N, CA, C and O of each residue as an XYZ file, in Angstrom:
340
protein
N     118.633    106.268    104.761
C     119.296    107.426    105.312
C     118.412    108.208    106.282
O     118.924    108.945    107.124
N     117.116    108.058    106.175
C     116.199    108.766    107.068
C     116.330    108.265    108.500
O     116.309    109.049    109.449
N     116.465    106.961    108.642
C     116.571    106.386    109.983
C     117.856    106.811    110.683
O     117.900    106.882    111.911
N     118.901    107.095    109.910
C     120.166    107.538    110.501
C     120.016    108.855    111.243
O     120.755    109.118    112.192
N     119.077    109.679    110.825
C     118.863    110.969    111.496
C     117.702    110.902    112.493
O     117.275    111.926    113.027
N     117.197    109.690    112.738
C     116.180    109.495    113.767
C     114.740    109.519    113.291
O     113.823    109.423    114.107
N     114.521    109.642    111.998
C     113.146    109.643    111.484
C     112.653    108.202    111.424
O     113.280    107.346    110.800
N     111.524    107.946    112.079
C     110.964    106.600    112.106
C     109.598    106.519    111.441
O     109.180    105.451    110.994
N     108.902    107.653    111.375
C     107.539    107.678    110.838
C     107.334    108.973    110.072
O     107.841    110.027    110.457
N     106.579    108.878    108.973
C     106.219    110.060    108.203
C     104.729    110.021    107.873
O     104.108    108.958    107.850
N     104.177    111.191    107.621
C     102.811    111.305    107.126
C     102.906    111.526    105.620
O     103.518    112.490    105.161
N     102.295    110.627    104.863
C     102.267    110.746    103.408
C     100.909    111.306    103.026
O      99.891    110.634    103.191
N     100.885    112.533    102.514
C      99.641    113.174    102.095
C      99.722    113.541    100.624
O     100.606    114.290    100.209
N      98.799    113.013     99.844
C      98.670    113.448     98.458
C      97.767    114.677     98.497
O      96.547    114.552     98.598
N      98.366    115.859     98.418
C      97.587    117.085     98.613
C      96.579    117.327     97.496
O      95.640    118.103     97.675
N      96.754    116.680     96.355
C      95.764    116.830     95.286
C      94.480    116.077     95.615
O      93.445    116.319     94.995
N      94.536    115.170     96.579
C      93.361    114.388     96.966
C      92.830    114.764     98.341
O      91.732    114.357     98.722
N      93.603    115.535     99.078
C      93.219    115.895    100.442
C      91.890    116.644    100.442
O      91.756    117.681     99.792
N      90.911    116.115    101.173
C      89.592    116.731    101.262
C      88.697    116.506    100.059
O      87.588    117.038    100.012
N      89.150    115.735     99.091
C      88.384    115.519     97.862
C      87.518    114.256     97.908
O      86.652    114.076     97.052
N      87.738    113.387     98.886
C      86.985    112.138     99.028
C      87.093    111.261     97.780
O      86.140    110.570     97.420
N      88.247    111.290     97.127
C      88.426    110.567     95.866
C      89.221    109.278     96.010
O      89.546    108.633     95.013
N      89.534    108.904     97.229
C      90.338    107.705     97.454
C      91.811    108.051     97.502
O      92.247    109.023     96.886
N      92.578    107.259     98.233
C      94.013    107.526     98.344
C      94.743    107.214     97.038
O      94.269    106.418     96.228
N      95.879    107.837     96.847
C      96.722    107.576     95.685
C      97.561    106.341     96.006
O      98.691    106.443     96.483
N      96.987    105.184     95.736
C      97.618    103.924     96.127
C      98.954    103.702     95.413
O      99.896    103.190     96.018
N      99.046    104.073     94.159
C     100.289    103.849     93.419
C     101.440    104.655     94.022
O     102.515    104.113     94.280
N     101.212    105.938     94.243
C     102.270    106.790     94.806
C     102.613    106.362     96.224
O     103.785    106.319     96.599
N     101.593    106.045     97.010
C     101.816    105.623     98.391
C     102.609    104.325     98.435
O     103.548    104.198     99.220
N     102.243    103.376     97.612
C     102.947    102.092     97.576
C     104.405    102.283     97.153
O     105.307    101.708     97.762
N     104.633    103.077     96.127
C     106.007    103.335     95.679
C     106.829    103.991     96.778
O     107.981    103.621     97.000
N     106.242    104.958     97.462
C     106.936    105.635     98.553
C     107.231    104.656     99.688
O     108.351    104.602    100.197
N     106.217    103.886    100.077
C     106.364    102.957    101.199
C     107.442    101.911    100.921
O     108.245    101.597    101.799
N     107.458    101.389     99.736
C     108.450    100.365     99.381
C     109.871    100.906     99.413
O     110.817    100.161     99.668
N     110.021    102.190     99.156
C     111.349    102.761     99.060
C     111.927    103.332    100.334
O     113.099    103.709    100.358
N     111.131    103.409    101.411
C     111.623    104.099    102.604
C     111.989    103.202    103.768
O     112.977    103.457    104.456
N     111.209    102.151    104.001
C     111.429    101.327    105.185
C     110.947    101.993    106.462
O     111.255    101.532    107.561
N     110.188    103.082    106.320
C     109.667    103.804    107.484
C     108.237    103.389    107.781
O     107.575    102.781    106.939
N     107.760    103.711    108.965
C     106.345    103.596    109.291
C     105.654    104.788    108.640
O     106.196    105.893    108.635
N     104.457    104.568    108.090
C     103.792    105.613    107.319
C     102.345    105.782    107.753
O     101.618    104.810    107.958
N     101.947    107.047    107.887
C     100.559    107.432    108.111
C     100.030    107.891    106.756
O     100.547    108.850    106.182
N      99.008    107.218    106.242
C      98.430    107.572    104.943
C      97.374    108.653    105.123
O      96.556    108.596    106.042
N      97.404    109.633    104.235
C      96.468    110.746    104.314
C      96.171    111.263    102.915
O      97.006    111.185    102.013
N      94.970    111.787    102.755
C      94.592    112.381    101.482
C      93.659    111.494    100.687
O      94.090    110.494    100.112
N      92.382    111.852    100.648
C      91.408    111.144     99.832
C      90.703    109.980    100.491
O      89.777    109.424     99.900
N      91.098    109.588    101.684
C      90.496    108.431    102.353
C      89.030    108.744    102.648
O      88.723    109.683    103.382
N      88.119    107.939    102.060
C      86.709    108.303    102.166
C      85.745    107.144    102.382
O      84.537    107.364    102.462
N      86.246    105.921    102.479
C      85.330    104.786    102.608
C      86.010    103.612    103.302
O      87.230    103.580    103.464
N      85.190    102.658    103.704
C      85.729    101.430    104.282
C      86.565    100.689    103.236
O      87.555    100.039    103.571
N      86.161    100.792    101.972
C      86.928    100.160    100.903
C      88.336    100.760    100.828
O      89.314    100.042    100.618
N      88.426    102.082    101.001
C      89.745    102.724    101.018
C      90.587    102.186    102.170
O      91.780    101.929    102.008
N      89.967    102.019    103.324
C      90.700    101.501    104.483
C      91.181    100.077    104.233
O      92.293     99.715    104.618
N      90.341     99.273    103.589
C      90.743     97.898    103.270
C      91.913     97.891    102.281
O      92.841     97.095    102.422
N      91.868     98.777    101.283
C      92.984     98.878    100.336
C      94.267     99.282    101.048
O      95.329     98.712    100.799
N      94.167    100.261    101.927
C      95.347    100.721    102.660
C      95.917     99.621    103.542
O      97.130     99.535    103.738
N      95.041     98.788    104.070
C      95.497     97.684    104.922
C      96.406     96.726    104.146
O      97.254     96.061    104.742
N      96.239     96.651    102.836
C      97.090     95.772    102.031
C      98.531     96.274    101.974
O      99.427     95.530    101.577
N      98.762     97.521    102.365
C     100.114     98.081    102.372
C     100.772     98.015    103.747
O     101.859     98.556    103.948
N     100.115     97.356    104.680
C     100.653     97.272    106.039
C     102.045     96.637    106.069
O     102.901     97.049    106.852
N     102.265     95.648    105.227
C     103.578     94.984    105.185
C     104.693     95.937    104.750
O     105.869     95.674    105.001
N     104.326     97.030    104.106
C     105.306     98.020    103.651
C     105.442     99.190    104.619
O     106.149    100.157    104.335
N     104.760     99.100    105.771
C     104.908    100.134    106.787
C     103.726    101.064    106.942
O     103.700    101.873    107.870
N     102.733    100.971    106.048
C     101.547    101.825    106.155
C     100.660    101.240    107.249
O      99.975    100.239    107.037
N     100.678    101.877    108.429
C      99.958    101.294    109.562
C      99.025    102.272    110.274
O      98.418    101.921    111.286
N      98.908    103.483    109.760
C      97.974    104.454    110.328
C      97.362    105.273    109.198
O      97.931    105.387    108.113
N      96.182    105.844    109.477
C      95.446    106.607    108.471
C      94.896    107.875    109.098
O      94.472    107.881    110.254
N      94.909    108.944    108.322
C      94.241    110.180    108.720
C      93.045    110.367    107.797
O      93.174    110.286    106.575
N      91.888    110.617    108.386
C      90.705    110.952    107.603
C      89.956    112.039    108.340
O      89.746    111.935    109.548
N      89.560    113.052    107.654
C      88.844    114.156    108.286
C      87.484    114.367    107.669
O      86.460    114.078    108.288
N      87.471    114.874    106.443
C      86.224    115.247    105.781
C      85.248    114.076    105.690
O      84.045    114.257    105.878
N      85.754    112.881    105.405
C      84.879    111.713    105.277
C      84.149    111.420    106.581
O      83.000    110.980    106.563
N      84.796    111.658    107.694
C      84.152    111.446    108.995
C      83.126    112.539    109.243
O      82.002    112.258    109.656
N      83.512    113.790    108.991
C      82.599    114.911    109.214
C      81.356    114.824    108.345
O      80.273    115.228    108.769
N      81.501    114.302    107.137
C      80.370    114.203    106.219
C      79.624    112.874    106.330
O      78.694    112.621    105.563
N      80.024    112.021    107.279
C      79.316    110.765    107.508
C      79.623    109.667    106.504
O      78.893    108.678    106.439
N      80.675    109.812    105.727
C      81.053    108.776    104.759
C      81.769    107.616    105.441
O      81.731    106.483    104.960
N      82.416    107.902    106.554
C      83.068    106.877    107.376
C      82.411    106.881    108.746
O      82.263    107.929    109.375
N      82.023    105.712    109.194
C      81.382    105.551    110.497
C      82.429    105.051    111.493
O      82.933    103.935    111.369
N      82.747    105.880    112.473
C      83.777    105.503    113.447
C      83.432    104.223    114.193
O      84.323    103.431    114.499
N      82.158    104.007    114.488
C      81.768    102.769    115.177
C      82.115    101.554    114.321
O      82.606    100.548    114.833
N      81.862    101.650    113.035
C      82.178    100.538    112.132
C      83.690    100.333    112.025
O      84.168     99.199    111.994
N      84.433    101.429    111.969
C      85.889    101.340    111.868
C      86.472    100.643    113.087
O      87.335     99.776    112.952
N      86.015    101.010    114.263
C      86.591    100.442    115.479
C      86.149     99.007    115.730
O      86.722     98.338    116.590
N      85.147     98.513    115.007
C      84.776     97.102    115.081
C      85.842     96.238    114.414
O      86.051     95.088    114.800
N      86.512     96.801    113.410
C      87.511     96.043    112.617
C      88.688     95.789    113.436
O      89.643     95.169    112.968
């Protein structure tokens, strides 16, 4: 029903993990992604290359972009390394 009103992409943010560097809520994100059929930007808790690799496993369900802030500012994620992938 979301696509009927023109929504094609959403940002999924687990606000309990946002800025906490605790890793994304993979279970909630996966359940949401499977149920929508939309393109999804994952946000909240992303703090390592391992998190990015886990999120990549949800690409088939529409998770194709990521937001990370604090992890980059604190040097936990290296942009040069990310863009090599």
